[in-house]
DRENKEKOL-437599 format. One record per residue (C-alpha): x, y, z; residue number from 0. Coordinates in Angstrom, 2 decimals. Layout:
> xx yy zz k
> X Y Z NUM
...
//
This chain:
> xx yy zz k
> 5.37 -35.65 13.60 0
> 5.46 -34.85 16.73 1
> 3.17 -33.03 19.13 2
> 6.11 -30.65 20.12 3
> 7.50 -30.05 16.90 4
> 4.31 -29.15 15.18 5
> 4.32 -26.63 17.36 6
> 7.22 -25.65 16.31 7
> 5.80 -25.59 12.64 8
> 3.38 -23.52 13.89 9
> 4.91 -20.34 15.25 10
> 7.35 -20.89 12.45 11
> 6.29 -21.94 9.45 12
> 4.44 -19.18 8.79 13
> 8.38 -18.04 7.34 14
> 8.54 -14.78 6.30 15
> 10.84 -12.46 8.93 16
> 12.35 -8.84 8.32 17
> 15.09 -10.16 6.21 18
> 15.80 -6.09 5.87 19
> 17.00 -6.18 9.21 20
> 18.66 -9.62 9.50 21
> 22.33 -8.59 9.75 22
> 23.18 -5.66 12.13 23
> 25.47 -3.23 10.97 24
> 27.57 -3.87 13.55 25
> 29.78 -6.72 14.52 26
> 28.28 -8.58 17.78 27
> 24.38 -8.53 19.09 28
> 22.66 -6.24 22.37 29
> 24.42 -9.52 24.41 30
> 27.89 -8.52 23.28 31
> 27.32 -4.65 24.47 32
> 26.45 -4.90 26.97 33
> 29.30 -8.08 28.21 34
> 31.51 -6.01 26.37 35
> 31.82 -9.36 25.20 36
> 33.63 -9.18 21.46 37
> 35.72 -12.48 21.56 38
> 32.25 -13.86 20.41 39
> 32.18 -11.97 17.50 40
> 35.18 -13.97 16.59 41
> 34.36 -17.44 16.66 42
> 30.56 -18.40 16.78 43
> 31.26 -21.88 16.80 44
> 32.42 -23.69 20.17 45
> 34.03 -27.21 20.80 46
> 31.51 -29.34 23.30 47
> 34.37 -31.42 23.54 48
> 36.35 -29.09 25.15 49
> 35.81 -27.82 28.61 50
> 37.31 -24.72 28.77 51
> 35.14 -23.11 25.92 52
> 31.34 -24.77 27.84 53
> 31.61 -21.50 30.17 54
> 31.29 -19.08 27.44 55
> 27.67 -20.82 27.24 56
> 26.52 -19.73 30.33 57
> 24.58 -16.58 30.24 58
> 25.16 -13.66 32.16 59
> 22.60 -13.04 35.18 60
> 19.22 -11.33 34.03 61
> 20.61 -10.99 30.19 62
> 18.38 -9.72 28.47 63
> 17.59 -11.78 25.05 64
> 18.23 -9.78 21.87 65
> 15.70 -8.40 19.42 66
> 14.63 -7.61 15.75 67
> 12.42 -5.02 15.56 68
> 9.32 -4.84 13.15 69
> 9.48 -1.86 10.42 70
> 7.57 1.31 12.04 71
> 4.94 4.07 11.23 72
> 6.82 7.33 10.70 73
> 5.13 10.58 11.94 74
> 4.63 12.43 8.27 75
> 6.76 15.00 6.83 76
> 5.46 16.50 3.90 77
> 7.89 17.87 1.57 78
> 9.21 21.25 1.55 79
> 8.08 23.68 0.63 80
> 10.41 27.60 -0.54 81
> 10.25 30.63 -2.10 82
> 10.28 30.65 -5.67 83
> 13.56 32.47 -7.21 84
> 12.10 35.13 -9.42 85
> 14.88 37.53 -9.04 86
> 15.83 37.00 -13.32 87
> 12.24 37.02 -14.27 88
> 11.79 40.73 -15.20 89
> 12.84 42.00 -19.29 90
> 16.14 43.64 -18.34 91
> 15.65 45.74 -21.71 92
> 11.99 47.72 -20.11 93
> 12.73 50.19 -17.71 94
> 11.26 51.03 -14.68 95
> 8.42 53.40 -16.42 96
> 4.87 52.66 -15.89 97
> 2.95 52.32 -18.50 98
> -0.65 54.14 -18.90 99
> -3.87 52.30 -21.32 100
> -2.78 53.55 -24.62 101
> 0.55 51.14 -23.45 102
> 1.20 48.49 -26.66 103
> 0.99 44.61 -25.02 104
> 4.16 44.31 -25.59 105
> 5.38 47.27 -23.06 106
> 2.33 46.54 -21.18 107
> 3.94 43.07 -21.15 108
> 7.89 43.90 -20.30 109
> 6.12 46.02 -17.13 110
> 4.65 42.88 -15.87 111
> 7.98 41.17 -16.19 112
> 9.41 43.58 -13.49 113
> 6.88 42.74 -11.25 114
> 6.52 39.62 -11.72 115
> 9.92 39.74 -10.67 116
> 8.75 40.88 -7.15 117
> 5.98 38.21 -6.31 118
> 6.06 35.97 -3.78 119
> 5.38 32.44 -4.08 120
> 6.40 28.53 -2.08 121
> 6.04 25.47 -3.92 122
> 7.98 22.19 -3.66 123
> 11.93 22.04 -5.22 124
> 10.15 20.38 -8.88 125
> 7.48 23.15 -8.84 126
> 9.63 25.23 -7.77 127
> 12.21 24.86 -10.75 128
> 9.91 24.89 -13.38 129
> 8.57 28.07 -12.36 130
> 11.93 29.34 -12.64 131
> 13.06 27.55 -15.81 132
> 9.59 28.89 -17.27 133
> 9.33 32.28 -16.28 134
> 12.86 32.96 -15.89 135
> 13.01 32.96 -19.76 136
> 12.00 36.43 -21.34 137
> 10.53 35.57 -24.38 138
> 7.91 33.53 -22.62 139
> 5.09 35.03 -22.64 140
> 2.16 35.70 -19.24 141
> 0.16 32.58 -19.09 142
> -2.94 33.91 -17.82 143
> -2.71 37.35 -17.70 144
> -3.83 38.75 -20.87 145
> -3.18 42.62 -21.33 146
> -4.74 43.80 -17.62 147
> -6.65 41.66 -17.45 148
> -7.40 37.38 -16.18 149
> -7.73 35.99 -19.59 150
> -10.72 33.02 -19.92 151
> -7.97 30.58 -20.33 152
> -6.95 31.29 -16.62 153
> -10.59 30.96 -15.80 154
> -10.99 27.41 -17.63 155
> -7.99 26.10 -15.09 156
> -9.45 27.09 -11.94 157
> -12.89 26.15 -13.10 158
> -11.40 23.14 -13.29 159
> -8.98 23.07 -10.74 160
> -12.10 23.91 -8.58 161
> -13.70 19.81 -9.37 162
> -9.64 18.00 -8.53 163
> -12.35 16.33 -5.85 164
> -13.20 14.52 -8.64 165
> -9.89 12.44 -9.39 166
> -9.61 12.16 -5.97 167
> -7.30 14.90 -4.78 168
> -8.08 18.13 -2.81 169
> -9.58 21.34 -4.16 170
> -7.85 23.67 -1.47 171
> -4.55 22.62 -2.40 172
> -5.15 25.03 -5.96 173
> -7.26 27.17 -4.95 174
> -5.87 31.35 -6.31 175
> -8.36 33.97 -5.46 176
> -9.14 36.20 -8.47 177
> -6.87 39.30 -8.44 178
> -9.56 41.60 -6.85 179
> -10.23 45.34 -8.37 180
> -10.09 48.36 -5.85 181
> -12.14 51.58 -7.96 182
> -10.94 53.16 -4.82 183
> -6.79 53.13 -5.62 184
> -7.15 52.93 -10.41 185
> -2.60 52.29 -9.55 186
> -1.74 50.87 -12.10 187
> 0.61 49.82 -10.10 188
> -1.27 48.21 -7.50 189
> -3.17 46.46 -10.66 190
> 0.10 45.10 -12.11 191
> 1.41 44.12 -8.94 192
> -2.04 42.26 -8.13 193
> -1.77 40.85 -12.24 194
> 1.52 39.04 -11.59 195
> 0.56 37.70 -8.34 196
> -1.98 35.65 -9.70 197
> 0.29 34.70 -12.53 198
> 2.87 32.60 -11.00 199
> 0.11 31.67 -7.80 200
> -2.14 29.84 -10.66 201
> 0.87 28.57 -12.66 202
> 2.54 26.91 -8.99 203
> -1.34 25.13 -8.37 204
> -1.49 24.17 -11.87 205
> 2.15 22.56 -12.24 206
> 1.50 21.45 -8.47 207
> -1.69 19.50 -9.65 208
> -0.21 18.16 -12.82 209
> 2.95 16.66 -10.53 210
> 0.00 14.95 -7.30 211
> -2.21 13.49 -10.47 212
> 1.16 11.90 -12.05 213
> 2.32 10.04 -8.77 214
> -0.02 11.21 -5.77 215
> 0.53 14.33 -3.17 216
> 2.45 12.47 -0.80 217
> 6.05 10.33 -0.54 218
> 4.49 6.31 0.50 219
> 7.69 5.73 1.77 220
> 7.71 8.65 4.34 221
> 4.42 6.93 6.05 222
> 6.16 3.82 7.46 223
> 8.64 1.51 6.51 224
> 6.21 -0.90 4.72 225
> 6.06 1.41 2.23 226
> 9.06 1.06 -0.55 227
> 8.34 2.50 -3.80 228
> 10.83 4.68 -6.14 229
> 8.51 7.96 -6.43 230
> 7.89 8.39 -9.88 231
> 9.16 11.49 -11.86 232
> 7.02 14.17 -13.29 233
> 8.71 16.58 -16.03 234
> 6.81 19.81 -15.47 235
> 9.11 21.91 -17.82 236
> 6.42 21.84 -20.19 237
> 3.17 22.36 -19.07 238
> 2.77 26.04 -18.79 239
> 3.69 25.79 -22.56 240
> 1.60 22.82 -23.12 241
> -1.23 24.61 -20.67 242
> -0.70 28.14 -22.60 243
> -0.66 26.28 -26.79 244
> -4.04 24.21 -25.80 245
> -7.58 25.27 -26.63 246
> -8.71 23.27 -24.16 247
> -6.65 23.95 -20.79 248
> -9.12 21.55 -18.76 249
> -9.31 18.86 -21.20 250
> -5.13 18.90 -20.78 251
> -5.32 19.49 -17.34 252
> -8.03 16.19 -17.52 253
> -5.44 14.22 -19.94 254
> -2.85 14.70 -17.23 255
> -4.82 12.05 -14.04 256
> -4.40 8.46 -14.96 257
> -7.05 6.84 -17.07 258
> -6.09 3.11 -16.62 259
> -9.87 0.61 -16.66 260
> -9.00 0.31 -12.41 261
> -8.69 3.76 -11.36 262
> -11.36 4.86 -14.33 263
> -13.61 2.07 -12.42 264
> -12.48 4.27 -8.93 265
> -13.81 7.57 -10.26 266
> -16.79 6.76 -11.33 267
> -17.94 4.66 -8.51 268
> -16.72 7.85 -6.73 269
> -19.56 10.90 -8.46 270
> -21.67 8.14 -7.90 271
> -21.30 7.70 -3.92 272
> -20.58 11.96 -4.15 273
> -24.04 12.49 -6.22 274
> -26.05 10.22 -3.12 275
> -24.97 12.82 -0.67 276
> -25.22 11.75 2.96 277
> -24.54 8.38 4.81 278
> -27.14 6.06 4.02 279
> -28.84 4.24 7.26 280
> -27.82 1.23 8.31 281
> -29.03 -1.93 9.92 282
> -26.55 -2.25 12.96 283
> -25.88 -5.82 14.24 284
> -24.16 -5.79 18.00 285
> -22.32 -8.45 18.47 286
> -19.60 -9.63 20.99 287
> -18.85 -12.77 20.09 288
> -19.69 -15.84 17.58 289
> -23.61 -16.42 16.76 290
> -23.43 -20.14 16.38 291
> -26.75 -22.34 15.07 292
> -28.97 -22.73 18.59 293
> -27.45 -20.30 20.39 294
> -30.04 -17.20 20.84 295
> -30.10 -12.79 20.99 296
> -32.22 -10.16 20.66 297
> -29.83 -9.86 17.34 298
> -31.69 -12.33 15.53 299
> -33.87 -10.15 14.22 300
> -32.02 -7.22 13.28 301
> -29.98 -10.67 11.66 302
> -33.18 -11.41 9.62 303
> -33.89 -7.49 8.22 304
> -30.42 -7.12 7.16 305
> -30.24 -10.39 4.99 306
> -33.59 -9.19 3.58 307
> -32.29 -5.85 2.80 308
> -28.38 -6.49 1.20 309
> -29.42 -9.93 -0.01 310
> -29.53 -10.86 -3.98 311
> -33.91 -10.93 -5.12 312
> -32.72 -14.80 -6.17 313
> -31.91 -15.93 -2.12 314
> -35.04 -13.86 -0.56 315
> -36.81 -15.20 -3.35 316
> -35.50 -18.52 -2.67 317
> -36.49 -17.71 1.82 318
> -39.45 -15.95 1.05 319
> -42.21 -18.64 3.30 320
> -39.65 -17.77 5.81 321
> -38.70 -14.40 5.20 322
> -42.52 -13.95 5.57 323
> -42.76 -16.34 8.35 324
> -40.21 -14.85 10.67 325
> -41.99 -12.28 13.27 326
> -38.57 -11.33 15.19 327
> -37.94 -14.69 18.40 328
> -34.52 -14.65 19.66 329
> -33.42 -17.61 18.92 330
> -30.89 -19.20 16.02 331
> -33.27 -21.55 14.22 332
> -32.09 -23.86 11.79 333
> -34.44 -21.73 8.96 334
> -32.36 -18.45 10.18 335
> -29.23 -20.71 9.51 336
> -30.04 -21.79 6.18 337
> -30.86 -18.46 4.66 338
> -27.76 -16.80 6.48 339
> -25.49 -20.02 5.11 340
> -26.99 -19.02 1.62 341
> -25.99 -15.36 2.41 342
> -22.66 -15.80 3.20 343
> -22.07 -18.29 0.42 344
> -23.01 -15.78 -1.85 345
> -21.18 -13.13 -0.75 346
> -17.97 -15.49 -1.02 347
> -17.91 -15.82 2.80 348
> -17.06 -18.80 4.73 349
> -21.29 -20.91 4.48 350
> -20.99 -21.95 7.51 351
> -24.48 -20.11 9.62 352
> -21.50 -19.02 11.80 353
> -22.06 -15.01 12.33 354
> -18.72 -13.50 13.20 355
> -17.64 -9.59 12.39 356
> -16.74 -11.04 8.47 357
> -20.22 -11.89 8.63 358
> -21.56 -8.71 10.00 359
> -20.14 -6.61 8.52 360
> -21.41 -7.60 4.70 361
> -25.08 -8.28 6.07 362
> -25.09 -4.43 7.16 363
> -23.97 -2.60 4.23 364
> -19.93 -2.31 5.40 365
> -18.90 0.87 5.70 366
> -21.17 4.12 5.51 367
> -21.29 6.28 2.08 368
> -18.38 8.57 4.25 369
> -16.00 6.16 4.44 370
> -15.87 4.29 1.23 371
> -15.53 7.86 -0.11 372
> -12.25 8.19 1.79 373
> -11.62 4.88 1.20 374
> -11.45 5.65 -2.35 375
> -10.06 8.66 -2.18 376
> -6.47 7.24 -0.62 377
> -7.29 3.68 -3.48 378
> -7.05 6.30 -6.22 379
> -3.71 8.01 -4.34 380
> -2.30 4.73 -3.78 381
> -2.98 3.95 -7.50 382
> -0.74 6.94 -8.74 383
> 2.02 5.20 -6.72 384
> 1.76 2.19 -8.96 385
> 2.22 2.51 -12.79 386
> -1.04 3.59 -14.83 387
> -0.94 0.44 -16.48 388
> -0.97 -2.73 -14.65 389
> 0.10 -4.28 -18.27 390
> -1.56 -7.18 -19.74 391
> -0.46 -9.71 -17.55 392
> 0.72 -9.60 -14.17 393
> -0.11 -10.71 -10.62 394
> -1.48 -8.36 -7.77 395
> -2.11 -9.64 -4.09 396
> -4.55 -7.14 -2.55 397
> -3.73 -7.64 1.30 398
> -6.93 -5.66 3.07 399
> -8.70 -8.50 0.75 400
> -7.05 -11.49 1.14 401
> -7.05 -12.38 -1.56 402
> -4.37 -12.65 -5.09 403
> -5.20 -12.45 -9.05 404
> -3.52 -13.68 -12.16 405
> -4.42 -11.10 -14.85 406
> -3.71 -12.45 -18.52 407
> -4.79 -10.70 -21.88 408
> -5.68 -7.76 -19.69 409
> -8.67 -9.92 -18.05 410
> -8.08 -12.32 -14.89 411
> -8.06 -15.42 -15.09 412
> -7.28 -16.70 -12.21 413
> -7.79 -16.00 -8.11 414
> -7.24 -17.47 -4.66 415
> -7.20 -17.22 -2.02 416
> -4.41 -16.20 0.53 417
> -3.06 -15.33 3.90 418
> -0.90 -12.42 4.56 419
> 1.29 -10.89 7.26 420
> -0.41 -10.47 10.94 421
> 0.09 -6.54 12.17 422
> 2.95 -7.32 13.88 423
> 4.44 -9.14 11.08 424
> 2.85 -7.11 8.51 425
> 3.55 -7.36 4.43 426
> 5.17 -4.73 2.34 427
> 3.26 -2.61 0.01 428
> 5.57 -2.08 -3.11 429
> 6.07 -4.18 -6.83 430
> 8.46 -5.94 -8.30 431
> 8.64 -8.52 -11.37 432
> 8.03 -12.49 -10.38 433
> 11.24 -14.20 -11.76 434
> 11.34 -18.14 -10.12 435
> 9.54 -20.37 -9.27 436
> 10.95 -22.83 -6.91 437
> 10.08 -26.51 -6.29 438
> 10.89 -28.87 -3.25 439
> 12.29 -25.93 -1.67 440
> 14.25 -24.82 1.47 441
> 12.57 -22.18 3.50 442
> 15.57 -19.94 5.07 443
> 15.06 -19.35 8.19 444
> 15.19 -15.18 8.40 445
> 17.14 -13.65 11.09 446
> 14.39 -12.40 12.67 447
> 12.80 -15.10 13.29 448
> 16.20 -17.23 14.86 449
> 17.06 -14.06 16.89 450
> 13.57 -13.82 18.34 451
> 11.60 -17.59 18.45 452
> 14.15 -20.13 17.66 453
> 16.73 -17.90 20.30 454
> 15.22 -19.27 23.34 455
> 15.13 -22.88 23.02 456
> 18.20 -22.85 21.49 457
> 19.82 -21.07 25.02 458
> 17.32 -23.72 26.62 459
> 18.80 -26.86 24.46 460
> 21.18 -25.90 22.22 461
> 20.63 -29.79 20.00 462
> 16.84 -28.10 19.30 463
> 17.57 -27.79 15.53 464
> 18.72 -31.07 15.01 465
> 16.65 -32.54 16.85 466
> 13.57 -30.34 14.43 467
> 15.82 -31.54 11.52 468
> 17.12 -28.34 10.15 469
> 20.24 -27.46 8.53 470
> 22.71 -24.62 9.95 471
> 25.98 -22.97 8.05 472
> 28.33 -20.76 10.05 473
> 30.14 -18.60 7.44 474
> 28.20 -20.69 4.95 475
> 30.05 -24.34 6.51 476
> 27.43 -27.00 7.99 477
> 28.07 -27.51 11.97 478
> 25.69 -29.31 14.19 479
> 23.38 -26.62 15.77 480
> 24.79 -27.79 18.87 481
> 28.10 -26.74 17.85 482
> 26.88 -22.68 17.48 483
> 27.40 -20.95 20.89 484
> 23.60 -19.46 20.56 485
> 25.19 -16.58 22.96 486
> 27.39 -15.09 20.65 487
> 26.05 -12.69 17.45 488
> 24.06 -14.77 14.64 489
> 24.53 -12.20 12.08 490
> 27.19 -14.88 10.44 491
> 25.03 -17.82 11.29 492
> 22.34 -19.16 8.95 493
> 19.71 -22.01 9.45 494
> 17.30 -23.82 6.64 495
> 14.63 -26.79 6.61 496
> 15.29 -29.22 4.23 497
> 12.87 -29.87 1.60 498
> 9.74 -32.33 3.14 499
> 6.18 -33.06 3.54 500
> 6.83 -30.67 6.93 501
> 8.49 -27.93 5.08 502
> 7.22 -24.34 6.37 503
> 6.91 -23.43 2.05 504
> 5.20 -26.82 1.08 505
> 6.03 -28.49 -2.05 506
> 6.48 -24.79 -4.31 507
> 7.61 -21.01 -3.80 508
> 7.77 -18.66 -6.00 509
> 10.10 -15.89 -5.95 510
> 10.20 -11.88 -7.54 511
> 13.85 -11.34 -5.59 512
> 13.25 -8.43 -3.19 513
> 14.90 -7.00 0.23 514
> 11.66 -7.63 2.26 515
> 12.36 -11.48 1.61 516
> 8.65 -11.71 0.16 517
> 7.94 -14.52 -1.96 518
> 4.55 -16.33 -2.77 519
> 4.95 -20.25 -1.31 520
> 2.25 -23.14 -0.63 521
> 1.90 -24.53 3.20 522
> 1.29 -26.85 5.27 523
> -1.09 -25.29 7.37 524
> -4.07 -25.41 5.53 525
> -7.03 -24.12 7.40 526
> -6.00 -20.87 7.55 527
> -7.27 -20.42 4.66 528
> -10.81 -21.19 5.88 529
> -10.83 -18.07 7.90 530
> -12.56 -15.43 6.89 531
> -9.35 -12.51 8.50 532
> -6.71 -13.85 7.20 533
> -3.81 -11.95 8.16 534
> -1.80 -14.26 10.20 535
> 1.65 -14.87 8.77 536
> 5.09 -13.49 9.57 537
> 4.89 -11.15 6.43 538
> 5.01 -13.55 3.06 539
> 2.22 -14.46 1.16 540
> 0.60 -17.91 1.45 541
> -1.36 -19.70 -1.39 542
> -4.70 -21.13 -1.64 543
> -3.73 -23.41 -4.15 544
> -0.28 -23.04 -5.46 545
> 0.30 -25.08 -8.12 546
> -2.40 -23.42 -10.21 547
> -0.60 -19.72 -9.69 548
> 2.82 -21.85 -10.41 549
> 1.39 -23.01 -13.74 550
> 0.14 -19.61 -14.69 551
> 3.17 -17.98 -14.06 552
> 5.21 -20.52 -16.01 553
> 2.45 -20.59 -18.63 554
> 2.29 -24.57 -17.90 555
> -0.27 -26.90 -17.12 556
> -0.97 -27.67 -13.07 557
> -0.23 -31.36 -13.94 558
> 3.09 -30.58 -14.74 559
> 3.45 -28.57 -11.98 560
> 2.50 -31.92 -9.60 561
> 5.05 -33.92 -12.29 562
> 7.91 -31.62 -10.84 563
> 6.45 -31.67 -7.28 564
> 6.67 -35.47 -7.83 565
> 10.24 -36.12 -8.78 566
> 10.97 -34.36 -4.95 567
> 14.00 -32.63 -5.99 568
> 14.88 -29.11 -5.10 569
> 14.60 -27.37 -8.40 570
> 14.03 -23.92 -9.19 571
> 12.51 -23.14 -12.59 572
> 12.79 -19.55 -14.29 573
> 9.32 -17.75 -15.62 574
> 9.36 -17.43 -19.19 575
> 8.80 -14.10 -19.08 576
> 9.46 -12.08 -16.24 577
> 5.81 -10.94 -15.23 578
> 4.62 -7.21 -12.37 579
> 3.58 -8.45 -9.56 580
> 2.43 -5.61 -7.52 581
> 2.44 -6.17 -3.74 582
> -0.47 -3.92 -3.39 583
> -3.01 -2.55 -0.29 584
> -6.23 -1.74 -1.63 585
> -9.30 -0.98 1.13 586
> -11.35 -0.42 -2.06 587
> -10.67 -2.37 -5.64 588
> -12.50 -3.30 -8.34 589
> -13.21 -7.00 -9.01 590
> -13.54 -8.37 -12.45 591
> -16.86 -7.31 -13.01 592
> -15.73 -3.71 -12.42 593
> -17.69 -3.44 -9.35 594
> -15.52 -1.84 -6.05 595
> -15.43 -3.93 -3.68 596
> -14.10 -2.52 -0.21 597
> -11.86 -4.37 2.98 598
> -10.99 -3.85 6.44 599
> -7.99 -1.95 6.56 600
> -6.16 -4.62 8.75 601
> -3.21 -2.86 9.01 602
> -4.80 0.62 10.15 603
> -2.57 2.13 6.60 604
> -5.29 4.25 5.41 605
> -5.26 6.15 8.92 606
> -1.73 7.65 8.11 607
> -2.47 8.25 5.19 608
> -5.27 10.37 5.61 609
> -3.36 12.17 8.34 610
> -0.37 12.45 6.02 611
> -3.34 14.25 3.39 612
> -3.96 16.79 6.24 613
> -0.23 17.40 6.88 614
> 0.03 18.01 3.89 615
> -2.53 20.58 3.09 616
> -1.44 22.72 5.86 617
> 1.77 22.81 4.80 618
> 1.05 24.15 1.79 619
> -1.43 26.89 2.74 620
> 1.13 28.10 5.64 621
> 1.71 31.92 5.04 622
> 4.96 33.28 3.21 623
//
């Protein structure tokens, strides 16, 4: 491979682009619009032997190159709130008479229903509709008020909602004040107005809680173009009846929260950290760059101290003599390097003795308690976007961990390092199903890479793709790259790289068809797997051990996979059974041993989620 071609592969082999943006909605490019040159949209192919066509290959003066832009993050807009339509809540049989303390409960209910029609409550569309369904049926009794008193069921519900923080929700979103008695004004009309207002408010909060705990309190698709979920639909209509009939309303509401293994572990970790209280004292290591063996730094003393605090007992026993003899010298000596290498190995880091930010993060204990709590709250929200039960067999890619995990028979059977999208070419957050493994694959170059990265080369050298061995087609017809008008629209141009040892996708790719054109694949570029920070691709997910993952999803052996590859032919094999795959983003997530691990927010998505929480709470708390 020539050095020039290696550079091209290095730039482009990271394989995935923004396929959803590949085909412009208009019929001509930005260049065409600037020039007003619609003729080029009619035929992208030119004849190099025809001198009459050659002038069209010349660019306009100072014409900018077109660009395909990445998805963006949005300013979050919460679900709109509306007033509940209470017009039909009154029982038409009841007159306007005021009932005294000796009135029957039926009469009292009728009067309260009349006052219920005067209550004013704001709620999102789903909650409002459910309230209108329940209270619009005048045969349904009140849930939280009995006679002239707030009942025990209401108090139990309020007590439960006050602890919504235990499942990662905000108790303030569900708070309701008890109607206050006014001894100076014993007017039963005032009392009944207050009781019915309380009735409707508490019902709206209970319904909001159930909806939030099932599907999450924010809509992930409103966070960014990188989030792609079909939002869950929660059937709220039975909730108030079930709450009214339940002997333990708190237990009923608790049953609505997710109870999968991962969510339960996150919930317990959250309780543990909250019980620990404030942030624990942390050791600080301040390094502006890398610390290498043989270097000298005053931070070496803090490094030794941090390893002594966060290393395992076995590690500290192994290096007991060194730890006891160390006097605080700034030299990064062989004894200290050996200690660091063993610490790195123990924590799954590259054991090279080079101390960078990833090693510092683990040495110092990672996040503070407050930061960990925030990550857990975000993780519990995100877990609600996925199925409550991930299934007995599935694949999960956790982007901040730079890892993929294969689960079968309800246990993790395989894990490996991955490379995910760099911050400017982020991997999306969605779920899908694995359908196919393709051996010796072609690489279909996304339009984003054609336009953003190949086009400048092609305008300078139209033979570029021909020389690099790529295949070019216009409207499905194979043509030389030199025959394409690279100043015209590329929407009908496809480019692919044939199977080879230099192919950007390596030996195989694992497909779960999606509009983002994201998949898992091999790569000839193996060095990135040695890095701790592996957000380095154009969006697709590169596998450290692709043969093992292919064997797992095909329910076969690595030897069989090797035979398929050795055949050298491009071949697609369907998986025996479609497998759920979660292309996820969790900065806090349980490992196979049930311990929560914490990761850097590589795309800053947690920050956007936390802002959306605040915006949602403010919208819900706005006065009528």
